[in-house]
gemmi code that builds the backbone of each chain (N, CA, C; Angstrom):
import gemmi

chains = {
    "A": [
        ("UNK", (-78.648, 6.760, -3.909), (-78.613, 7.538, -5.136), (-77.204, 7.465, -5.730)),
        ("UNK", (-77.113, 7.173, -7.024), (-75.812, 7.030, -7.656), (-75.098, 8.362, -7.718)),
        ("UNK", (-73.770, 8.299, -7.647), (-73.062, 9.558, -7.582), (-71.688, 9.490, -8.239)),
        ("UNK", (-71.424, 10.495, -9.077), (-70.095, 10.742, -9.609), (-69.720, 12.141, -9.144)),
        ("UNK", (-68.630, 12.219, -8.421), (-68.258, 13.499, -7.831), (-66.918, 13.962, -8.365)),
        ("UNK", (-66.912, 15.181, -8.865), (-65.666, 15.797, -9.319), (-65.204, 16.772, -8.247)),
        ("UNK", (-63.906, 16.792, -8.013), (-63.374, 17.469, -6.829), (-63.601, 18.973, -6.844)),
        ("UNK", (-63.627, 19.591, -8.008), (-63.795, 21.040, -8.068), (-64.831, 21.401, -9.114)),
        ("UNK", (-65.598, 22.426, -8.853), (-66.550, 22.919, -9.847), (-65.879, 23.948, -10.767)),
        ("UNK", (-65.034, 24.763, -10.159), (-64.292, 25.785, -10.911), (-62.836, 25.736, -10.484)),
        ("UNK", (-61.951, 25.954, -11.478), (-60.522, 25.901, -11.200), (-59.827, 26.906, -12.107)),
        ("UNK", (-58.907, 27.671, -11.539), (-58.104, 28.592, -12.340), (-56.640, 28.244, -12.107)),
        ("UNK", (-55.911, 27.987, -13.178), (-54.509, 27.604, -13.078), (-53.669, 28.439, -14.040)),
        ("UNK", (-52.381, 28.471, -13.760), (-51.473, 29.232, -14.617), (-50.856, 28.328, -15.681)),
        ("UNK", (-50.525, 28.910, -16.796), (-49.849, 28.191, -17.876), (-48.597, 27.518, -17.331)),
        ("UNK", (-48.427, 26.252, -17.696), (-47.248, 25.513, -17.275), (-47.428, 24.728, -15.985)),
        ("UNK", (-48.476, 25.002, -15.253), (-48.725, 24.263, -14.017), (-49.154, 22.834, -14.316)),
        ("UNK", (-48.892, 21.939, -13.381), (-49.407, 20.572, -13.453), (-50.749, 20.573, -12.722)),
        ("UNK", (-51.771, 20.073, -13.411), (-53.128, 20.163, -12.879), (-53.705, 18.768, -12.711)),
        ("UNK", (-54.350, 18.546, -11.580), (-55.005, 17.265, -11.304), (-56.511, 17.503, -11.181)),
        ("UNK", (-57.275, 16.769, -11.968), (-58.729, 16.774, -11.820), (-59.124, 15.395, -11.305)),
        ("UNK", (-59.862, 15.401, -10.192), (-60.195, 14.138, -9.538), (-61.665, 13.799, -9.734)),
        ("UNK", (-61.925, 12.523, -9.851), (-63.288, 12.041, -10.018), (-63.460, 10.771, -9.191)),
        ("UNK", (-64.537, 10.720, -8.429), (-64.834, 9.557, -7.595), (-66.266, 9.111, -7.857)),
        ("UNK", (-66.450, 7.801, -7.979), (-67.810, 7.253, -8.130), (-68.054, 6.217, -7.046)),
        ("UNK", (-69.325, 6.140, -6.630), (-69.653, 5.247, -5.520), (-70.538, 4.087, -5.964)),
        ("UNK", (-70.484, 3.747, -7.258), (-71.401, 2.743, -7.801), (-70.689, 1.443, -8.165)),
        ("UNK", (-69.410, 1.330, -7.820), (-68.627, 0.133, -8.139), (-68.567, -0.128, -9.656)),
        ("UNK", (-68.559, 0.945, -10.436), (-68.507, 0.812, -11.886), (-67.102, 0.477, -12.364)),
        ("UNK", (-67.038, -0.368, -13.397), (-65.738, -0.711, -13.967), (-65.220, 0.397, -14.887)),
        ("UNK", (-66.114, 0.955, -15.697), (-65.707, 1.966, -16.675), (-65.709, 3.359, -16.074)),
        ("UNK", (-64.687, 4.132, -16.417), (-64.690, 5.552, -16.107), (-64.134, 6.309, -17.296)),
        ("UNK", (-64.666, 7.514, -17.498), (-64.354, 8.307, -18.692), (-64.025, 9.748, -18.300)),
        ("UNK", (-63.164, 10.371, -19.089), (-62.964, 11.814, -19.028), (-63.254, 12.417, -20.398)),
        ("UNK", (-64.129, 13.434, -20.392), (-64.459, 14.176, -21.603), (-64.157, 15.650, -21.377)),
        ("UNK", (-63.936, 16.351, -22.489), (-63.980, 17.806, -22.417), (-65.099, 18.309, -23.319)),
        ("UNK", (-65.760, 19.359, -22.860), (-66.896, 19.905, -23.590), (-66.587, 21.333, -23.983)),
        ("UNK", (-66.623, 21.595, -25.276), (-66.383, 22.931, -25.804), (-67.531, 23.321, -26.722)),
        ("UNK", (-67.883, 24.595, -26.745), (-69.007, 25.044, -27.593), (-68.825, 24.624, -29.045)),
        ("UNK", (-69.875, 24.026, -29.595), (-69.842, 23.615, -31.000), (-69.118, 22.314, -31.267)),
        ("UNK", (-68.438, 21.776, -30.253), (-67.663, 20.538, -30.450), (-68.242, 19.372, -29.673)),
        ("UNK", (-69.234, 19.611, -28.859), (-69.839, 18.526, -28.095), (-68.894, 17.984, -27.044)),
        ("UNK", (-69.072, 16.719, -26.715), (-68.213, 16.045, -25.744), (-67.175, 15.227, -26.510)),
        ("UNK", (-65.927, 15.470, -26.205), (-64.858, 14.709, -26.848), (-64.136, 13.890, -25.797)),
        ("UNK", (-63.947, 12.608, -26.115), (-63.366, 11.687, -25.165), (-61.850, 11.864, -25.101)),
        ("UNK", (-61.349, 12.034, -23.892), (-59.906, 12.213, -23.688), (-59.263, 10.857, -23.395)),
        ("UNK", (-59.730, 10.215, -22.344), (-59.263, 8.889, -21.936), (-60.427, 8.141, -21.304)),
        ("UNK", (-60.337, 6.823, -21.324), (-61.234, 6.042, -20.499), (-60.479, 4.863, -19.893)),
        ("UNK", (-61.094, 4.272, -18.895), (-60.468, 3.170, -18.162), (-61.538, 2.132, -17.877)),
        ("UNK", (-61.215, 0.858, -18.063), (-62.183, -0.202, -17.814), (-61.807, -1.072, -16.622)),
        ("UNK", (-60.694, -0.731, -15.974), (-60.275, -1.490, -14.801), (-59.154, -0.712, -14.117)),
        ("UNK", (-58.863, -1.106, -12.903), (-57.763, -0.452, -12.184), (-56.477, -0.604, -12.995)),
        ("UNK", (-55.766, 0.486, -13.117), (-54.490, 0.567, -13.825), (-54.610, 0.366, -15.344)),
        ("UNK", (-55.823, 0.190, -15.863), (-56.010, 0.040, -17.307), (-56.547, 1.353, -17.858)),
        ("UNK", (-56.036, 1.746, -19.022), (-56.495, 2.987, -19.635), (-56.424, 2.862, -21.146)),
        ("UNK", (-57.278, 3.608, -21.805), (-57.299, 3.647, -23.263), (-57.407, 5.094, -23.704)),
        ("UNK", (-56.711, 5.439, -24.759), (-56.801, 6.797, -25.297), (-58.133, 6.983, -26.009)),
        ("UNK", (-58.660, 8.186, -25.866), (-59.843, 8.563, -26.614), (-59.452, 9.328, -27.870)),
        ("UNK", (-60.263, 10.303, -28.215), (-60.028, 11.055, -29.452), (-58.961, 12.135, -29.314)),
        ("UNK", (-58.812, 12.683, -28.112), (-57.915, 13.836, -27.930), (-57.033, 13.677, -26.694)),
        ("UNK", (-56.166, 12.671, -26.646), (-55.366, 12.443, -25.446), (-54.139, 13.342, -25.297)),
        ("UNK", (-53.786, 14.047, -26.351), (-52.534, 14.814, -26.329), (-52.583, 15.890, -25.242)),
        ("UNK", (-51.519, 15.931, -24.432), (-51.426, 16.927, -23.372), (-52.040, 16.470, -22.055)),
        ("UNK", (-52.612, 15.255, -22.068), (-53.266, 14.725, -20.875), (-52.703, 13.349, -20.528)),
        ("UNK", (-52.812, 12.991, -19.272), (-52.583, 11.625, -18.841), (-53.627, 11.311, -17.778)),
        ("UNK", (-53.733, 10.043, -17.408), (-54.720, 9.643, -16.410), (-54.099, 8.654, -15.445)),
        ("UNK", (-54.788, 8.489, -14.332), (-54.353, 7.537, -13.326), (-55.577, 6.880, -12.721)),
        ("UNK", (-55.527, 5.547, -12.602), (-56.603, 4.819, -11.931), (-55.952, 3.768, -11.034)),
        ("UNK", (-55.693, 4.191, -9.806), (-55.061, 3.311, -8.824), (-56.098, 2.540, -8.002)),
        ("UNK", (-57.281, 3.122, -7.895), (-58.376, 2.459, -7.197), (-59.606, 2.486, -8.105)),
        ("UNK", (-60.461, 1.505, -7.932), (-61.611, 1.358, -8.825), (-62.503, 2.587, -8.817)),
        ("UNK", (-62.663, 3.204, -7.670), (-63.620, 4.293, -7.560), (-63.068, 5.652, -8.002)),
        ("UNK", (-61.775, 5.731, -8.271), (-61.169, 7.037, -8.512), (-60.436, 7.067, -9.843)),
        ("UNK", (-60.693, 8.131, -10.613), (-60.069, 8.284, -11.928), (-59.601, 9.722, -12.047)),
        ("UNK", (-58.317, 9.902, -12.174), (-57.736, 11.245, -12.182), (-57.279, 11.628, -13.578)),
        ("UNK", (-57.540, 12.854, -13.930), (-57.053, 13.422, -15.193), (-55.934, 14.402, -14.862)),
        ("UNK", (-54.814, 14.260, -15.559), (-53.640, 15.077, -15.278), (-53.266, 15.887, -16.512)),
        ("UNK", (-53.139, 17.180, -16.306), (-52.606, 18.046, -17.346), (-51.157, 18.300, -16.978)),
        ("UNK", (-50.248, 17.714, -17.722), (-48.835, 17.727, -17.344), (-48.280, 19.153, -17.294)),
        ("UNK", (-48.648, 19.964, -18.254), (-48.202, 21.360, -18.302), (-49.333, 22.153, -18.948)),
        ("UNK", (-50.158, 22.723, -18.103), (-51.388, 23.333, -18.598), (-51.112, 24.426, -19.624)),
        ("UNK", (-51.967, 24.472, -20.628), (-51.872, 25.525, -21.650), (-53.244, 26.174, -21.804)),
        ("UNK", (-53.254, 27.364, -22.376), (-54.511, 28.114, -22.479), (-55.533, 27.384, -23.348)),
        ("UNK", (-55.076, 26.567, -24.292), (-56.047, 25.842, -25.130), (-56.668, 24.648, -24.407)),
        ("UNK", (-56.291, 24.447, -23.169), (-56.937, 23.427, -22.350), (-58.005, 24.023, -21.438)),
        ("UNK", (-58.242, 25.300, -21.596), (-59.375, 25.928, -20.909), (-60.659, 25.320, -21.464)),
        ("UNK", (-61.462, 24.728, -20.577), (-62.623, 23.988, -21.045), (-63.442, 23.513, -19.854)),
        ("UNK", (-64.585, 22.889, -20.167), (-65.368, 22.167, -19.172), (-64.962, 20.702, -19.262)),
        ("UNK", (-64.608, 20.108, -18.126), (-64.205, 18.708, -18.089), (-65.277, 17.895, -17.360)),
        ("UNK", (-65.691, 16.824, -18.002), (-66.747, 15.974, -17.458), (-66.210, 14.574, -17.233)),
        ("UNK", (-66.502, 14.052, -16.047), (-66.158, 12.680, -15.702), (-67.432, 11.851, -15.743)),
        ("UNK", (-67.315, 10.605, -16.155), (-68.477, 9.715, -16.182), (-68.046, 8.308, -15.798)),
        ("UNK", (-69.010, 7.509, -15.370), (-68.725, 6.112, -15.083), (-69.893, 5.252, -15.536)),
        ("UNK", (-69.610, 3.974, -15.776), (-70.670, 3.038, -16.163), (-70.235, 1.629, -15.812)),
        ("UNK", (-71.230, 0.745, -15.739), (-70.919, -0.674, -15.643), (-70.280, -1.118, -16.956)),
        ("UNK", (-69.519, -2.169, -16.899), (-68.859, -2.651, -18.111), (-69.898, -3.204, -19.078)),
        ("UNK", (-69.658, -3.064, -20.386), (-70.632, -3.512, -21.386), (-71.256, -2.333, -22.096)),
        ("UNK", (-71.371, -2.450, -23.424), (-71.816, -1.316, -24.211), (-73.233, -0.862, -23.954)),
        ("UNK", (-74.060, -1.727, -23.353), (-75.466, -1.364, -23.191), (-75.708, -0.451, -21.999)),
        ("UNK", (-74.707, -0.286, -21.163), (-74.930, 0.444, -19.916), (-74.712, 1.935, -20.059)),
        ("UNK", (-75.684, 2.676, -19.545), (-75.570, 4.117, -19.652), (-74.498, 4.643, -18.709)),
        ("UNK", (-73.974, 5.793, -19.085), (-72.972, 6.459, -18.254), (-73.648, 7.451, -17.325)),
        ("UNK", (-73.061, 7.591, -16.145), (-73.499, 8.587, -15.173), (-72.414, 9.655, -15.089)),
        ("UNK", (-72.859, 10.899, -15.090), (-71.919, 12.010, -15.188), (-71.794, 12.790, -13.891)),
        ("UNK", (-70.618, 13.343, -13.690), (-70.412, 14.313, -12.631), (-70.908, 15.684, -13.054)),
        ("UNK", (-70.752, 16.637, -12.157), (-71.296, 17.973, -12.402), (-70.376, 18.826, -13.275)),
        ("UNK", (-69.175, 18.332, -13.527), (-68.249, 19.056, -14.397), (-67.288, 19.963, -13.632)),
        ("UNK", (-66.120, 20.156, -14.200), (-65.132, 21.106, -13.679), (-64.811, 22.095, -14.783)),
        ("UNK", (-65.074, 23.365, -14.508), (-64.728, 24.387, -15.486), (-63.320, 24.878, -15.180)),
        ("UNK", (-62.397, 24.517, -16.041), (-60.991, 24.869, -15.860), (-60.634, 26.052, -16.744)),
        ("UNK", (-60.022, 27.056, -16.125), (-59.504, 28.201, -16.869), (-58.001, 28.239, -16.676)),
        ("UNK", (-57.262, 28.266, -17.776), (-55.812, 28.360, -17.718), (-55.416, 29.759, -18.201)),
        ("UNK", (-54.725, 30.472, -17.325), (-54.373, 31.869, -17.646), (-52.867, 32.009, -17.845)),
    ],
    "B": [
        ("UNK", (-64.531, 3.954, -38.397), (-64.551, 4.904, -37.291), (-65.991, 5.245, -36.941)),
        ("UNK", (-66.212, 5.454, -35.664), (-67.547, 5.818, -35.227), (-67.733, 7.323, -35.323)),
        ("UNK", (-68.965, 7.714, -35.653), (-69.234, 9.137, -35.729), (-70.716, 9.371, -35.456)),
        ("UNK", (-70.993, 10.428, -34.743), (-72.372, 10.812, -34.460), (-72.564, 12.247, -34.928)),
        ("UNK", (-73.572, 12.474, -35.744), (-73.821, 13.797, -36.290), (-75.178, 14.320, -35.841)),
        ("UNK", (-75.138, 15.477, -35.231), (-76.364, 16.193, -34.885), (-76.294, 17.509, -35.660)),
        ("UNK", (-76.950, 17.538, -36.783), (-76.801, 18.670, -37.688), (-77.439, 19.953, -37.155)),
        ("UNK", (-78.442, 19.815, -36.312), (-79.132, 20.984, -35.771), (-78.354, 21.506, -34.564)),
        ("UNK", (-77.794, 22.685, -34.701), (-77.024, 23.247, -33.597), (-77.962, 23.840, -32.542)),
        ("UNK", (-78.932, 24.611, -33.022), (-79.882, 25.253, -32.110), (-81.270, 25.206, -32.728)),
        ("UNK", (-82.259, 24.976, -31.873), (-83.661, 24.999, -32.302), (-84.446, 25.802, -31.281)),
        ("UNK", (-85.326, 26.655, -31.784), (-86.253, 27.370, -30.900), (-87.672, 27.041, -31.313)),
        ("UNK", (-88.501, 26.740, -30.346), (-89.905, 26.469, -30.611), (-90.731, 27.214, -29.575)),
        ("UNK", (-91.986, 27.426, -29.915), (-92.906, 28.029, -28.966), (-93.529, 26.906, -28.153)),
        ("UNK", (-93.763, 27.177, -26.913), (-94.339, 26.172, -26.014), (-95.562, 25.518, -26.655)),
        ("UNK", (-95.662, 24.218, -26.449), (-96.725, 23.339, -26.934), (-96.501, 22.874, -28.370)),
        ("UNK", (-95.520, 23.389, -29.027), (-95.185, 22.862, -30.361), (-94.449, 21.527, -30.205)),
        ("UNK", (-94.518, 20.699, -31.244), (-93.720, 19.479, -31.288), (-92.374, 19.805, -31.918)),
        ("UNK", (-91.346, 19.070, -31.504), (-90.018, 19.309, -32.061), (-89.283, 17.978, -32.190)),
        ("UNK", (-88.546, 17.817, -33.287), (-87.761, 16.598, -33.502), (-86.291, 16.959, -33.601)),
        ("UNK", (-85.503, 16.239, -32.821), (-84.047, 16.404, -32.826), (-83.451, 15.240, -33.613)),
        ("UNK", (-82.601, 15.567, -34.573), (-82.066, 14.549, -35.465), (-80.719, 14.025, -34.980)),
        ("UNK", (-80.487, 12.747, -35.242), (-79.199, 12.121, -34.927), (-78.911, 11.096, -36.010)),
        ("UNK", (-77.761, 11.227, -36.634), (-77.314, 10.261, -37.635), (-75.974, 9.723, -37.180)),
        ("UNK", (-75.773, 8.428, -37.323), (-74.546, 7.832, -36.809), (-73.863, 6.996, -37.884)),
        ("UNK", (-72.583, 6.740, -37.651), (-71.808, 5.867, -38.532), (-71.066, 4.868, -37.671)),
        ("UNK", (-71.127, 3.600, -38.037), (-70.346, 2.585, -37.353), (-70.179, 1.383, -38.247)),
        ("UNK", (-69.084, 0.668, -38.045), (-68.878, -0.582, -38.777), (-69.296, -1.784, -37.929)),
        ("UNK", (-69.601, -1.512, -36.658), (-70.009, -2.605, -35.779), (-71.423, -3.061, -36.127)),
        ("UNK", (-71.679, -4.338, -35.926), (-73.046, -4.839, -36.113), (-73.826, -4.783, -34.798)),
        ("UNK", (-73.088, -4.777, -33.711), (-73.710, -4.651, -32.394), (-73.285, -3.331, -31.776)),
        ("UNK", (-74.228, -2.508, -31.486), (-73.914, -1.208, -30.908), (-75.135, -0.697, -30.170)),
        ("UNK", (-74.928, 0.349, -29.412), (-76.014, 0.944, -28.634), (-76.025, 2.448, -28.881)),
        ("UNK", (-77.203, 2.979, -28.880), (-77.399, 4.417, -29.053), (-78.090, 4.976, -27.823)),
        ("UNK", (-77.743, 6.209, -27.499), (-78.278, 6.848, -26.302), (-78.679, 8.283, -26.614)),
        ("UNK", (-79.609, 8.787, -25.823), (-79.873, 10.219, -25.770), (-79.683, 10.683, -24.327)),
        ("UNK", (-79.007, 11.839, -24.217), (-78.798, 12.478, -22.925), (-79.304, 13.913, -22.986)),
        ("UNK", (-79.712, 14.405, -21.832), (-80.152, 15.794, -21.702), (-79.197, 16.527, -20.769)),
        ("UNK", (-78.794, 17.731, -21.172), (-77.949, 18.547, -20.310), (-78.696, 19.853, -20.011)),
        ("UNK", (-79.349, 19.921, -18.860), (-80.068, 21.149, -18.492), (-79.074, 22.254, -18.134)),
        ("UNK", (-79.556, 23.459, -17.903), (-78.648, 24.569, -17.581), (-77.732, 24.294, -16.380)),
        ("UNK", (-78.140, 23.417, -15.492), (-77.297, 23.104, -14.330), (-76.019, 22.388, -14.740)),
        ("UNK", (-76.010, 21.767, -15.916), (-74.771, 21.223, -16.459), (-74.592, 19.722, -16.405)),
        ("UNK", (-75.293, 19.023, -15.535), (-75.058, 17.582, -15.379), (-75.853, 16.803, -16.415)),
        ("UNK", (-75.200, 15.972, -17.189), (-75.887, 15.187, -18.216), (-76.757, 14.116, -17.576)),
        ("UNK", (-77.946, 13.968, -18.120), (-78.910, 13.010, -17.613), (-79.283, 12.044, -18.722)),
        ("UNK", (-79.213, 10.757, -18.427), (-79.566, 9.721, -19.395), (-81.066, 9.733, -19.645)),
        ("UNK", (-81.456, 9.619, -20.924), (-82.872, 9.570, -21.280), (-83.283, 8.193, -21.786)),
        ("UNK", (-82.544, 7.657, -22.753), (-82.958, 6.400, -23.349), (-81.770, 5.704, -23.999)),
        ("UNK", (-81.890, 4.377, -24.093), (-80.918, 3.533, -24.766), (-81.657, 2.697, -25.805)),
        ("UNK", (-80.979, 2.402, -26.914), (-81.538, 1.504, -27.932), (-80.400, 0.642, -28.467)),
        ("UNK", (-80.616, -0.673, -28.616), (-79.559, -1.496, -29.197), (-79.802, -1.703, -30.683)),
        ("UNK", (-78.796, -2.138, -31.369), (-78.829, -2.189, -32.841), (-79.785, -3.239, -33.373)),
        ("UNK", (-80.255, -4.137, -32.531), (-81.161, -5.190, -32.997), (-82.622, -4.885, -32.700)),
        ("UNK", (-82.861, -3.771, -32.077), (-84.220, -3.444, -31.675), (-84.658, -2.159, -32.359)),
        ("UNK", (-85.461, -2.300, -33.401), (-85.879, -1.119, -34.152), (-87.263, -0.640, -33.775)),
        ("UNK", (-87.781, -1.172, -32.693), (-89.090, -0.694, -32.239), (-88.975, 0.740, -31.755)),
        ("UNK", (-89.942, 1.544, -32.124), (-89.978, 2.901, -31.598), (-90.428, 2.868, -30.151)),
        ("UNK", (-90.073, 3.895, -29.440), (-90.431, 3.924, -28.018), (-91.054, 5.267, -27.680)),
        ("UNK", (-92.037, 5.184, -26.809), (-92.700, 6.404, -26.341), (-92.671, 6.402, -24.829)),
        ("UNK", (-92.308, 7.550, -24.277), (-92.330, 7.705, -22.833), (-92.926, 9.072, -22.535)),
        ("UNK", (-94.175, 9.095, -22.232), (-94.846, 10.373, -21.975), (-94.829, 11.247, -23.213)),
        ("UNK", (-94.246, 12.424, -23.103), (-94.193, 13.347, -24.243), (-92.997, 13.070, -25.161)),
        ("UNK", (-92.146, 12.135, -24.757), (-90.937, 11.824, -25.521), (-91.170, 10.582, -26.377)),
        ("UNK", (-90.623, 10.608, -27.579), (-90.628, 9.406, -28.404), (-89.354, 9.361, -29.227)),
        ("UNK", (-88.954, 8.146, -29.567), (-87.716, 7.955, -30.300), (-87.986, 7.071, -31.501)),
        ("UNK", (-87.372, 7.431, -32.619), (-87.527, 6.696, -33.868), (-86.155, 6.225, -34.338)),
        ("UNK", (-85.938, 4.911, -34.269), (-84.660, 4.328, -34.664), (-84.844, 3.658, -36.014)),
        ("UNK", (-84.067, 4.068, -37.009), (-84.144, 3.468, -38.329), (-82.740, 3.060, -38.758)),
        ("UNK", (-82.501, 1.763, -38.731), (-81.185, 1.247, -39.078), (-80.862, 1.515, -40.542)),
        ("UNK", (-81.874, 1.488, -41.403), (-81.647, 1.652, -42.844), (-81.064, 3.022, -43.179)),
        ("UNK", (-81.404, 4.011, -42.358), (-80.886, 5.365, -42.595), (-79.890, 5.785, -41.512)),
        ("UNK", (-79.544, 4.848, -40.626), (-78.596, 5.131, -39.531), (-79.027, 6.369, -38.754)),
        ("UNK", (-80.291, 6.391, -38.386), (-80.781, 7.557, -37.663), (-81.488, 7.128, -36.371)),
        ("UNK", (-81.419, 8.006, -35.407), (-82.056, 7.764, -34.106), (-82.584, 9.100, -33.635)),
        ("UNK", (-83.782, 9.448, -34.115), (-84.335, 10.779, -33.876), (-85.210, 10.815, -32.635)),
        ("UNK", (-85.298, 11.981, -32.035), (-85.952, 12.179, -30.747), (-87.018, 13.266, -30.925)),
        ("UNK", (-88.243, 12.950, -30.589), (-89.337, 13.904, -30.717), (-89.926, 14.237, -29.360)),
        ("UNK", (-90.094, 15.519, -29.116), (-90.787, 15.982, -27.917), (-92.133, 16.543, -28.380)),
        ("UNK", (-93.177, 16.011, -27.828), (-94.537, 16.448, -28.178), (-95.004, 17.473, -27.147)),
        ("UNK", (-95.680, 18.487, -27.635), (-96.223, 19.526, -26.736), (-95.127, 20.043, -25.808)),
        ("UNK", (-94.111, 20.632, -26.398), (-92.922, 21.043, -25.651), (-93.277, 21.997, -24.502)),
        ("UNK", (-92.430, 21.939, -23.476), (-92.596, 22.802, -22.307), (-91.289, 23.543, -22.048)),
        ("UNK", (-91.384, 24.613, -21.308), (-90.185, 25.417, -21.011), (-89.116, 24.563, -20.331)),
        ("UNK", (-89.530, 23.606, -19.512), (-88.565, 22.748, -18.796), (-87.793, 21.835, -19.739)),
        ("UNK", (-88.235, 21.740, -20.987), (-87.499, 20.933, -21.956), (-86.287, 21.680, -22.509)),
        ("UNK", (-86.182, 22.946, -22.227), (-85.037, 23.734, -22.707), (-83.751, 23.156, -22.132)),
        ("UNK", (-82.849, 22.757, -23.012), (-81.609, 22.089, -22.597), (-80.795, 21.819, -23.852)),
        ("UNK", (-79.609, 21.270, -23.631), (-78.828, 20.742, -24.747), (-79.018, 19.229, -24.742)),
        ("UNK", (-79.314, 18.675, -25.900), (-79.555, 17.251, -26.027), (-78.446, 16.621, -26.855)),
        ("UNK", (-77.915, 15.525, -26.311), (-76.826, 14.828, -26.972), (-77.248, 13.420, -27.356)),
        ("UNK", (-76.859, 13.042, -28.552), (-76.988, 11.669, -29.020), (-75.611, 11.020, -28.869)),
        ("UNK", (-75.577, 9.746, -28.506), (-74.303, 9.074, -28.289), (-74.348, 7.650, -28.825)),
        ("UNK", (-73.181, 7.161, -29.228), (-73.039, 5.817, -29.783), (-72.011, 5.065, -28.948)),
        ("UNK", (-72.374, 3.872, -28.514), (-71.466, 3.056, -27.723), (-70.860, 1.959, -28.574)),
        ("UNK", (-69.559, 1.830, -28.486), (-68.837, 0.796, -29.207), (-68.306, -0.207, -28.200)),
        ("UNK", (-68.881, -1.411, -28.135), (-68.329, -2.433, -27.238), (-66.974, -2.900, -27.758)),
        ("UNK", (-66.035, -3.057, -26.845), (-64.689, -3.475, -27.224), (-64.449, -4.916, -26.793)),
        ("UNK", (-63.381, -5.522, -27.326), (-63.087, -6.920, -27.005), (-62.821, -7.109, -25.516)),
        ("UNK", (-62.310, -6.094, -24.884), (-61.985, -6.189, -23.460), (-63.235, -6.253, -22.596)),
        ("UNK", (-64.393, -5.986, -23.219), (-65.622, -5.904, -22.430), (-65.944, -4.483, -22.056)),
        ("UNK", (-64.959, -3.602, -22.250), (-65.210, -2.185, -22.002), (-65.999, -1.609, -23.169)),
        ("UNK", (-66.399, -0.387, -23.059), (-67.083, 0.258, -24.168), (-66.673, 1.711, -24.260)),
        ("UNK", (-66.444, 2.125, -25.486), (-66.211, 3.527, -25.756), (-67.564, 4.205, -25.908)),
        ("UNK", (-67.612, 5.487, -25.789), (-68.881, 6.207, -25.863), (-68.641, 7.529, -26.585)),
        ("UNK", (-69.144, 7.606, -27.818), (-68.932, 8.791, -28.665), (-70.186, 9.651, -28.660)),
        ("UNK", (-69.984, 10.945, -28.518), (-71.100, 11.873, -28.492), (-71.137, 12.741, -29.738)),
        ("UNK", (-72.345, 13.170, -30.087), (-72.503, 14.194, -31.097), (-72.211, 15.569, -30.511)),
        ("UNK", (-72.366, 16.589, -31.327), (-72.045, 17.947, -30.887), (-73.192, 18.593, -30.122)),
        ("UNK", (-74.324, 17.949, -30.073), (-75.434, 18.446, -29.267), (-76.341, 19.404, -30.022)),
        ("UNK", (-77.599, 19.441, -29.594), (-78.583, 20.395, -30.119), (-79.147, 21.175, -28.944)),
        ("UNK", (-79.015, 22.490, -29.023), (-79.567, 23.342, -27.959), (-81.022, 23.654, -28.292)),
        ("UNK", (-81.916, 23.210, -27.439), (-83.345, 23.459, -27.626), (-83.796, 24.551, -26.673)),
        ("UNK", (-84.434, 25.546, -27.238), (-85.032, 26.610, -26.426), (-86.524, 26.601, -26.659)),
        ("UNK", (-87.272, 26.471, -25.586), (-88.729, 26.497, -25.669), (-89.190, 27.839, -25.124)),
        ("UNK", (-89.844, 28.589, -25.984), (-90.254, 29.955, -25.640), (-91.674, 29.928, -25.087)),
        ("UNK", (-91.881, 30.532, -23.924), (-93.230, 30.496, -23.330), (-94.226, 31.367, -24.095)),
    ],
}
model = gemmi.Model(1)
for chain_id, residues in chains.items():
    chain = gemmi.Chain(chain_id)
    for i, (resn, *xyz) in enumerate(residues, 1):
        res = gemmi.Residue()
        res.name, res.seqid = resn, gemmi.SeqId(i, " ")
        for name, pos in zip(("N", "CA", "C"), xyz):
            atom = gemmi.Atom()
            atom.name, atom.element = name, gemmi.Element(name[0])
            atom.pos, atom.b_iso = gemmi.Position(*pos), 0.0
            res.add_atom(atom)
        chain.add_residue(res)
    model.add_chain(chain)
structure = gemmi.Structure()
structure.add_model(model)
structure.setup_entities()
């Protein structure tokens, strides 16, 4: 069974903290994505990666960075967390090529206080 | 720029009614893919269907059907004889293949469907 696993389901962090959200997939997918989901705004792409050490900015990369040192793992980093980064974060992966559907993790609900 | 619009924020129907979820997209690409995903209350998005830009055939899968019309840039989703288990948020998405072979994936804002028993 295909699997995308996010390290935490719920996370509470303080303003100014450096936050790491981890995502692992076991399907040998080339593409990995990070989205944030907010009410009324749908899913907005933060960053995606199509290969190890390769990354591309999405629609809302400001305040975030990513790391992909191994094919199966894609990390989202909040350099200095702020309250406006309180959100649901979704990781996804897919085979390379536009026709391939993405598989999603269960999401991490991050609260920054 | 790519854009996906789901104008219906929330829809409520009574069980066994038919319901259509609208999706309109914008792209300058001639080759692209469209998707529908379902997000049940548990939160994990589930893939429902894919359609490529060269295939305008409608598709039916059980109670689900999809109508892709390139002329109006629409990819609408109809649920026939709705059931309570269909209650979820439904997302339409557009994939943009890139020169690198990777693909971006843009989502609409979603439509929350509530089926009332």
